[in-house]
C-alpha positions in Angstrom: 25.9 -0.7 5.9 23.2 -0.2 8.5 21.3 -3.4 9.6 18.3 -4.5 7.9 14.9 -2.6 8.3 16.8 0.6 9.4 16.9 4.1 8.3 20.3 5.9 8.3 20.3 9.5 9.1 23.6 11.4 9.1 25.1 14.6 10.6 28.3 15.9 9.9 29.8 14.2 13.1 27.6 11.2 13.8 25.3 8.6 12.0 22.2 7.4 13.7 20.2 4.5 12.5 16.5 4.6 13.5 14.5 1.4 13.0 11.8 1.6 10.4 9.0 -0.5 11.8 7.2 -0.9 8.6 10.4 -2.5 7.1 10.9 -4.6 10.1 7.6 -5.9 10.1 7.6 -6.7 6.2 10.9 -8.4 6.4 9.7 -10.7 9.4 6.5 -11.3 7.6 8.2 -12.3 4.5 11.0 -14.4 6.2 8.2 -16.4 7.9 6.2 -16.7 4.4 9.5 -17.9 2.4 10.5 -20.2 5.3 7.2 -21.9 5.2 7.3 -22.2 1.4 10.6 -23.6 1.7 9.5 -27.1 2.6 8.0 -29.6 0.3 5.6 -30.9 2.7 4.2 -27.6 3.4 3.8 -26.8 -0.2 2.0 -30.0 -0.7 -0.2 -29.2 2.1 -1.0 -25.7 0.7 -1.9 -27.6 -2.7 -4.4 -29.9 -0.9 -5.9 -26.7 0.8 -6.4 -24.9 -2.3 -9.3 -27.2 -3.1 -11.1 -27.1 0.0 -10.9 -26.8 3.9 -9.5 -30.0 5.5 -9.6 -31.6 8.9 -6.0 -32.0 10.4 -6.4 -35.6 10.1 -7.4 -35.6 6.4 -4.3 -33.3 5.7 -2.3 -36.0 7.6 -3.4 -39.0 5.7 -1.4 -38.7 2.4 1.9 -38.2 4.3 4.2 -40.9 5.8 4.7 -39.0 9.2 2.9 -38.8 12.4 0.0 -36.6 13.1 2.5 -34.7 15.5 4.9 -33.8 12.6 2.1 -32.7 10.3 0.7 -30.5 13.3 4.0 -28.9 13.4 4.0 -28.2 9.8 0.5 -26.7 9.9 1.8 -24.5 12.9 4.6 -23.1 10.9 2.1 -22.4 7.9 -0.3 -20.6 10.5 2.4 -18.7 12.1 3.2 -17.5 8.5 -0.3 -16.4 7.9 -0.6 -18.8 5.2 -3.3 -21.0 6.6 -6.0 -20.4 9.4 -7.3 -23.1 11.9 -10.5 -23.3 13.7 -12.0 -26.0 15.8 -15.4 -27.2 14.9 -16.5 -29.5 17.5 -13.7 -32.0 18.2 -12.0 -31.6 14.8 -9.6 -28.9 13.8 -9.9 -27.6 10.3 -7.5 -25.8 8.2 -8.2 -23.2 5.7 -6.0 -21.7 3.1 -5.8 -17.8 3.4 -6.1 -16.6 -0.1 -4.3 -13.1 0.7 -1.4 -14.6 2.4 1.1 -14.5 -0.5 0.4 -11.0 -1.6 3.3 -9.4 0.1 5.4 -12.0 -1.2 4.3 -11.4 -4.7 4.6 -7.6 -4.4 8.0 -8.0 -3.1 9.0 -10.1 -6.0 7.6 -7.8 -8.5 9.6 -5.3 -7.3 12.6 -6.8 -9.0 10.8 -6.6 -12.3 12.0 -10.0 -13.7 9.0 -11.9 -12.3 6.5 -10.8 -14.7 3.3 -12.8 -15.3 3.8 -15.1 -18.0 0.6 -15.7 -20.4 1.1 -19.6 -20.6 -1.7 -19.7 -23.3 0.0 -17.3 -25.6 3.3 -19.1 -24.9 1.7 -22.5 -25.8 0.1 -21.0 -29.2 3.6 -19.9 -30.0 5.3 -23.1 -29.5 2.5 -24.8 -31.6 3.2 -22.3 -34.7 6.9 -22.6 -34.1 6.6 -26.5 -34.1 4.2 -26.7 -37.1 6.4 -24.1 -39.1 9.7 -25.8 -38.6 10.3 -29.3 -40.8 10.4 -32.4 -39.0 13.7 -34.1 -38.8 12.3 -37.2 -40.2 10.8 -35.3 -43.2 14.4 -34.2 -44.1 15.9 -37.5 -43.7 14.0 -39.1 -46.7 
């Protein structure tokens, strides 16, 4: 099997493997995104940044770890393209990048089993099913 990100090319006698730059770029980017999302602290930071841009010190406040440790988490998120950082005066601000998860989402949707779930319709279905079925207390009496 050829290495990841490479396109095999065969002749009658030899098989050449040429690198596919787009596939390699996509794989490397996805690896960075999924590695960044693998840590619960980094996912919590992303959730915090959903609301608004935050200073690094404000990001660090809820966590029981040093500012240096939070900075390392932020660097991993920035390297994955999930956040951007800019310096305003003496304060470093973090901003969530809204399109950062697009490639990961497209990759997961290619499997077909990750269809979007309509939670409102699912909730209505559960309500009708639960109201239609007799309760266990009513059948005991």
